[in-house]
C-alpha positions in Angstrom: 10.1 23.4 20.3 10.5 21.2 23.4 8.8 17.8 23.2 6.7 16.5 26.1 7.2 13.1 27.5 3.9 12.0 25.7 5.2 13.1 22.3 8.7 11.7 22.8 7.2 8.4 24.0 4.8 8.3 21.0 7.6 8.9 18.5 9.8 6.2 20.1 7.0 3.6 20.2 5.8 4.5 16.7 9.3 4.1 15.2 9.9 0.8 17.1 6.5 -0.7 16.0 6.8 0.5 12.4 10.4 -0.9 12.2 9.3 -4.2 13.7 6.5 -4.4 11.1 9.1 -4.3 8.3 10.0 -7.9 9.2 6.9 -9.6 10.6 4.8 -9.5 7.4 7.7 -11.0 5.4 7.8 -14.1 7.6 4.0 -14.6 7.4 3.9 -13.9 3.7 7.0 -15.9 2.7 6.0 -19.0 4.7 2.5 -19.1 3.2 4.1 -18.7 -0.3 6.6 -21.4 0.4 3.9 -23.8 1.5 1.9 -23.0 -1.7 5.0 -23.5 -3.9 5.8 -26.9 -2.3 2.2 -28.1 -2.6 2.0 -26.9 -6.2 5.3 -28.7 -7.0 3.9 -31.9 -5.5 0.6 -31.6 -7.4 2.1 -30.7 -10.8 5.5 -32.5 -10.5 7.4 -29.3 -11.3 10.7 -29.3 -9.4 11.3 -25.7 -10.3 8.7 -24.6 -7.7 10.3 -26.7 -5.0 13.6 -25.1 -5.9 12.0 -21.7 -5.6 10.5 -22.6 -2.2 13.9 -23.8 -0.9 15.6 -20.6 -2.2 13.1 -18.5 -0.2 13.8 -20.4 3.0 16.9 -18.3 3.8 15.1 -14.9 3.5 12.3 -16.3 5.7 14.9 -17.2 8.4 16.6 -13.8 8.2 13.3 -12.0 8.7 12.1 -14.3 11.4 15.2 -13.7 13.5 14.9 -9.9 12.9 11.2 -10.0 13.8 12.0 -11.8 17.1 14.8 -9.3 18.0 12.7 -6.2 17.2 9.6 -7.4 19.0 10.9 -7.6 22.5 11.7 -3.8 22.8 8.0 -3.1 22.3 7.1 -5.0 25.5 9.9 -3.2 27.4 8.6 0.2 26.2 5.0 -0.6 27.3 6.2 -1.3 30.9 8.7 1.6 31.0 7.2 4.4 28.9 3.5 3.6 29.0 3.1 2.6 32.7 -0.4 4.2 32.8 -1.5 2.0 29.9 0.2 -1.1 31.2 -1.6 -0.8 34.6 -5.0 -0.8 32.8 -4.3 -3.6 30.3 -2.1 -6.0 32.3 -4.8 -8.6 32.6 -5.8 -8.3 28.9 -2.2 -8.4 27.6 -1.2 -11.0 30.0 -3.8 -13.5 28.7 -2.5 -13.0 25.1 1.2 -13.3 26.2 0.4 -16.5 28.1 -1.1 -17.9 24.9 2.0 -16.8 23.0 4.2 -18.6 25.6 2.3 -21.8 24.9 2.7 -21.4 21.2 6.4 -20.4 21.1 8.0 -23.8 21.6 5.9 -25.3 18.8 6.7 -22.3 16.6 10.4 -22.4 17.1 10.5 -26.2 16.7 8.7 -25.9 13.4 11.1 -23.2 12.2 14.0 -25.5 13.0 12.5 -28.6 11.3 11.5 -26.4 8.3 14.9 -24.9 7.7 17.0 -28.0 8.5 14.7 -30.7 7.1 14.9 -30.3 3.4 16.3 -33.9 3.2 12.8 -35.2 4.3 10.4 -36.5 1.7 8.8 -33.6 -0.2 5.3 -34.4 1.1 6.6 -34.4 4.7 8.4 -31.1 4.4 5.3 -29.6 2.7 3.3 -30.6 5.8 5.9 -28.9 8.0 5.8 -25.8 5.9 2.0 -25.7 6.0 1.9 -26.2 9.7 4.4 -23.4 10.2 2.4 -21.1 7.9 -0.8 -21.8 10.0 1.1 -21.4 13.3 2.3 -17.9 12.2 -1.2 -16.9 11.4 -2.5 -18.1 14.7 0.2 -16.3 16.7 -0.4 -13.1 14.7 -4.1 -13.3 15.2 -3.6 -13.4 19.0 -1.5 -10.2 18.8 -4.2 -8.6 16.6 -6.7 -9.3 19.4 -5.0 -6.7 21.5 -5.0 -4.2 18.8 -8.7 -4.8 17.9 -9.5 -4.5 21.6 -7.7 -1.2 21.9 -9.8 0.0 18.9 -13.0 -1.3 20.4 -12.7 -2.5 24.0 -15.4 -5.2 24.3 -15.3 -8.6 26.1 -13.8 -7.1 29.3 -15.0 -5.5 32.4 -13.4 -2.5 34.2 -12.7 -2.7 37.9 -11.5 0.6 39.1 -8.6 1.5 36.8 -7.9 -1.9 35.3 -9.5 -4.1 32.6 -10.5 -7.6 33.5 -10.9 -10.5 31.1 -12.0 -14.1 31.9 -10.2 -15.7 28.9 -8.7 -15.2 25.5 -11.9 -16.2 23.7 -13.7 -13.2 25.3 -11.4 -11.0 23.2 -12.1 -13.0 20.1 -15.8 -11.9 20.1 -14.9 -8.5 18.7 -16.6 -7.3 15.6 -13.4 -5.6 14.3 -11.2 -8.7 14.8 -12.0 -11.0 11.8 -11.8 -8.3 9.1 -8.6 -7.0 10.8 -7.0 -10.4 10.8 -8.0 -11.1 7.1 -6.8 -7.6 6.1 -3.5 -7.9 7.9 -2.7 -11.4 6.9 -3.7 -10.8 3.4 -1.4 -7.8 3.2 1.5 -10.0 4.5 0.7 -12.6 1.8 0.8 -9.8 -0.8 4.3 -8.9 0.4 5.5 -12.5 0.2 4.1 -12.9 -3.3 5.6 -9.6 -4.5 9.0 -10.7 -3.2 8.9 -13.8 -5.3 7.6 -11.8 -8.3 10.4 -9.2 -8.1 13.2 -11.7 -7.5 11.9 -13.9 -10.4 11.8 -10.8 -12.7 15.4 -9.9 -11.7 16.7 -13.3 -12.6 14.8 -13.4 -15.9 16.3 -10.0 -16.9 19.8 -11.5 -16.3 18.9 -14.9 -17.8 19.9 -16.7 -14.7 18.1 -19.7 -13.2 15.5 -19.2 -15.9 13.4 -22.4 -15.2 13.0 -21.5 -11.6 12.3 -17.8 -12.3 9.6 -18.5 -14.9 7.7 -20.9 -12.7 8.1 -18.6 -9.6 7.0 -15.5 -11.6 3.8 -17.2 -12.7 2.9 -18.9 -9.5 3.9 -15.8 -7.4 1.8 -13.6 -9.5 -1.3 -15.9 -9.1 -0.6 -16.0 -5.3 -0.3 -12.2 -5.1 -3.5 -11.7 -7.1 -5.4 -13.9 -4.7 -3.9 -12.1 -1.7 -4.7 -8.7 -3.2 -8.4 -9.7 -3.7 -8.6 -11.0 -0.1 -7.0 -7.9 1.3 -9.3 -5.6 -0.7 -12.4 -7.5 0.4 -11.3 -7.5 4.0 -10.5 -3.8 3.8 -14.0 -3.0 2.5 -15.4 -5.1 5.3 -13.3 -3.2 7.8 -14.5 0.1 6.4 -18.1 -0.8 6.9 -17.4 -1.8 10.5 -15.7 1.5 11.1 -18.8 3.5 10.3 -20.6 1.8 13.3 -17.8 1.2 15.8 -15.1 3.9 15.0 -17.0 6.8 13.3 -14.3 9.3 14.1 -11.7 7.3 12.3 -14.0 6.8 9.3 -14.8 10.5 9.1 -11.1 11.3 9.2 -10.3 8.8 6.4 -12.9 10.4 4.2 -12.3 14.0 5.5 -16.0 14.4 6.3 -16.5 17.6 8.4 -20.3 17.5 8.2 -22.8 14.6 8.0 -23.0 13.7 4.3 -26.2 13.7 2.3 -27.4 10.9 0.1 -25.3 10.3 -3.0 -22.3 12.0 -1.4 -18.9 12.0 -3.1 -16.1 9.5 -2.3 -13.1 11.9 -2.1 -10.2 10.8 -4.3 -8.1 13.9 -3.7 -8.5 16.7 -1.2 -6.5 19.1 0.9 -8.0 18.8 4.4 -7.6 22.0 6.5 -8.1 21.1 10.1 -7.9 24.7 11.3 -10.8 25.8 9.1 -12.5 22.3 9.3 -13.0 22.3 5.5 -11.5 20.9 2.3 -10.5 23.9 0.2 -10.0 21.7 -2.8 -11.6 18.3 -3.4 -12.1 15.9 -6.2 -14.5 13.0 -5.7 -16.5 10.2 -7.2 -20.3 11.0 -7.1 -22.2 8.5 -5.1 -19.1 6.6 -4.1 -19.6 7.0 -0.4 -22.9 5.1 -0.5 -21.0 2.1 -1.9 -18.6 2.1 1.0 -21.4 2.0 3.6 -23.8 -0.2 1.6 -24.4 -2.7 4.4 -26.7 -0.2 6.3 -24.3 0.0 9.2 -25.8 3.3 10.3 -25.7 6.9 9.5 -22.3 8.4 8.5 -21.6 11.4 10.8 -19.1 14.2 10.3 -16.2 15.3 12.5 -18.0 18.4 13.9 -21.0 16.3 15.1 -18.7 13.7 16.6 -16.8 16.4 18.4 -20.0 17.6 20.0 -20.7 14.0 21.1 -17.3 14.0 22.8 -18.1 17.3 24.6 -21.4 15.7 25.9 -19.6 12.6 27.0 -17.1 14.6 29.0 -19.8 16.6 30.7 -21.7 13.5 31.7 -18.7 11.9 33.3 -17.9 15.1 35.1 -21.5 15.1 36.4 -20.9 11.6 37.9 -18.1 13.0 39.9 -14.7 11.5 41.0 -14.1 8.1 42.5 -13.7 7.7 46.3 -9.9 7.9 45.6 -10.5 11.4 44.3 -9.8 10.6 40.6 -12.2 10.4 37.7 -12.8 6.9 36.4 -11.5 5.7 33.0 -13.4 7.3 30.2 -13.7 10.5 28.2 -12.5 12.6 31.1 -9.0 11.2 30.7 -8.8 13.6 27.7 -8.6 16.4 30.3 -5.3 17.4 31.8 -5.0 16.5 35.5 -8.3 14.7 35.3 -10.1 14.4 38.6 -8.0 17.0 40.5 -9.2 20.4 41.6 -12.3 22.2 40.5 -14.5 21.2 37.6 -13.0 22.4 34.4 -14.7 25.1 32.5 -16.5 24.9 29.2 -13.4 26.2 27.3 -11.3 23.4 28.7 -13.9 20.8 27.8 -14.2 22.2 24.2 -10.4 22.1 23.9 -10.2 18.5 25.1 -12.9 17.5 22.6 -11.0 19.3 19.9 -8.0 17.2 20.8 -10.1 14.1 20.4 -10.1 14.6 16.7 -7.2 12.7 14.9 -4.9 14.5 12.5 -7.2 14.4 9.5 -4.6 15.1 6.8 -2.4 12.3 8.0 -5.2 9.7 8.1 -6.7 10.9 4.8 -3.5 10.7 2.8 -2.1 7.5 4.5 -5.3 5.8 3.4 -4.9 7.0 -0.2 -1.2 6.0 -0.3 -2.3 2.5 0.7 -5.0 2.5 -2.1 -2.5 3.7 -4.7 0.0 1.0 -3.8 -2.8 -1.6 -3.9 -4.0 -0.5 -7.3 -0.5 -0.4 -8.8 0.3 -4.0 -7.6 -3.1 -5.3 -8.8 -2.5 -3.8 -12.3 1.1 -5.2 -12.3 0.2 -8.8 -11.5 -2.7 -8.8 -13.9 -0.3 -7.7 -16.7 2.3 -10.4 -15.6 -0.3 -13.1 -15.8 -1.7 -11.9 -19.1 1.6 -11.2 -20.9 4.0 -13.7 -19.3 6.9 -11.5 -20.1 10.3 -12.7 -21.5 13.3 -10.4 -22.0 13.3 -11.1 -25.7 9.6 -10.4 -26.3 8.3 -6.9 -27.2 7.7 -5.0 -24.0 9.0 -7.9 -21.9 12.0 -6.1 -20.4 9.9 -3.0 -19.4 7.4 -5.2 -17.6 10.0 -7.2 -15.8 11.8 -4.0 -14.8 8.5 -2.7 -13.4 8.1 -5.9 -11.4 11.6 -5.4 -9.9 10.9 -1.7 -9.1 7.5 -2.5 -7.5 9.1 -4.4 -4.6 8.8 -1.5 -2.1 5.0 -1.1 -2.8 3.7 -3.8 -0.4 5.8 -2.4 2.4 4.5 1.1 1.6 0.9 -0.1 1.7 1.5 -2.0 5.0 3.1 0.9 6.7 0.5 3.4 5.4 -2.3 1.1 6.6 -0.7 0.9 10.0 -0.6 4.7 10.1 -4.4 4.8 9.3 -5.2 2.3 12.0 -3.1 3.9 14.7 -3.2 7.6 13.9 -6.9 7.3 13.2 -7.4 6.1 16.8 -5.7 9.1 18.4 -5.8 10.6 20.9 -6.8 7.3 22.5 -4.7 4.3 23.4 -8.0 2.5 24.3 -10.9 4.1 22.4 -13.3 5.9 24.8 -11.5 4.5 27.8 -7.9 5.8 28.2 -6.5 8.8 26.4 -2.9 8.8 25.2 -2.0 11.7 27.6 -3.1 9.5 30.5 -1.2 6.4 29.4 2.4 7.5 29.7 4.7 6.7 32.6 7.1 9.0 34.4 10.0 8.6 32.0 11.1 12.2 31.0 11.2 13.2 27.3 15.1 13.4 27.3 15.3 9.7 28.3 12.8 8.7 25.7 14.7 10.6 23.0 17.9 8.9 24.1 16.2 5.5 23.7 15.0 6.7 20.3 18.6 7.5 19.3 19.8 4.1 20.4 16.9 2.4 18.5 17.8 4.3 15.4 21.5 3.3 15.6 20.8 -0.4 16.4 18.0 -0.4 13.8 20.3 1.0 11.1 23.0 -1.7 11.9 20.4 -4.5 11.8 19.0 -3.2 8.5 22.4 -3.0 6.9 23.2 -6.6 8.0 19.9 -7.8 6.8 20.1 -6.1 3.4 23.6 -7.4 2.8 22.6 -11.0 3.7 19.6 -10.8 1.3 21.7 -9.3 -1.6 24.4 -12.0 -1.1 21.8 -14.7 -1.2 20.2 -13.1 -4.3 23.6 -12.9 -6.1 24.5 -16.5 -5.1 21.2 -17.9 -6.3 20.1 -21.5 -5.6 22.8 -23.7 -4.3 24.4 -26.0 -7.0 23.0 -29.2 -5.5 19.5 -27.7 -5.9 20.0 -27.2 -9.6 21.1 -30.7 -10.6 17.6 -32.1 -10.8 16.5 -29.4 -13.3 19.7 -29.0 -15.4 19.5 -30.2 -19.0 21.5 -33.3 -19.9 24.0 -31.4 -22.0 25.0 -29.4 -19.0 25.9 -32.6 -17.1 27.7 -34.0 -20.1 29.8 -30.8 -20.3 31.2 -31.4 -16.8 32.4 -35.0 -17.4 33.4 -36.8 -20.6 31.1 -39.4 -21.9 31.9 -43.1 -21.4 33.4 -44.9 -24.4 32.7 -48.4 -25.4 35.6 -51.0 -25.3 35.7 -51.0 -29.1 36.1 -47.2 -29.2 38.8 -47.3 -26.5 40.8 -50.0 -28.5 40.5 -47.9 -31.7 
């Protein structure tokens, strides 16, 4: 099967974005955790938490550098592989990138002071860490503005085939933005907390750096629990907003082919069949769907009804006719091949275009449930850790600690699955209702896109190997010796140098 340039470019961009998102949430989550650990140490006077914060500084720096390196190819791909999209959004993206350019010097300066300034007074370094954690959230929120706008393009005007925006704050007035920021940042904080939990459990199982590991396990579990609750609340809020503003994505998440009746089931398990537009097997929670849409955000519609809405929208735009340049304006007609050229397409072509406007239901449905499974597993784990406070020599302690180590991939799994729900659920649009994916690509052939993908795979594999080796070496090395002196018991110091003898003892 030969790939089109659209499919090849989508695969390339999807891989690059997913790979980039392996590192970015780590930096956001670890820096927030480090700031909390340092503040907790100042408040309680526990040096073990400051020791844990300093130990996590090196993984933060590794992932920050990897995030910077893997982010720039995304901008290059937009200009090269998605020229149609770039032409439409240049003003919108430019306003965000201009803000990033203003933030970047402050961000890099704070990173340098944070990593090199551990000789500062603890309260001063904690202020630097807190400022850096806030700066990372601000920068990420600006990037999320673009994504929220692509999901729901408000705050802009369209002149011809380009979007125009007066300022960055116009993009901030998007009903999807705040829950998206809270959900994304909360997920990153979950990741940072789970890294601390897993590393602490690993040290406790080996009885190394026990004081630091105990303090970090308890504080990291509490931080992760708070972050999970924030992420869950923001996710519920996002789900309510989807009913009103992205009904097609919501219907795909719940595999709703028809408009549900009152008291409809919330599907826990199903086998969506897009060809038959049915769920041959389904297991649900009676009345659960009403809880998801409890804010009265409007009627929940099924995929078939939404497809008919798409058909009508295409017809209306075709009735308006092409622009003076001979092309159809941005909108639903971009779903059609060769939009605006030649004779009016027939009803069969319109129906086919509307059918393509439905996302891959099975992908969206199962990605959402993978995210929920990972969320539930992490929630159960941190509750057990806070309740039991496991030790290797206590009954069941080693099993719980091993579970904490093995749970490390779960936050990444949840983040990547959530990204898949967000982006696959928007398809076939790059900008919902404005620009279809098929109309967004440039002129780069599929063979060149696949060559770029192969290069990205090779370079990504090398970067990942280096990153993993650096992390494992840091984990095996543990906190540096000079960091341990403040917390070592007195007998350990006495073991390194002989005690001083009194003059009488020396004469005897």
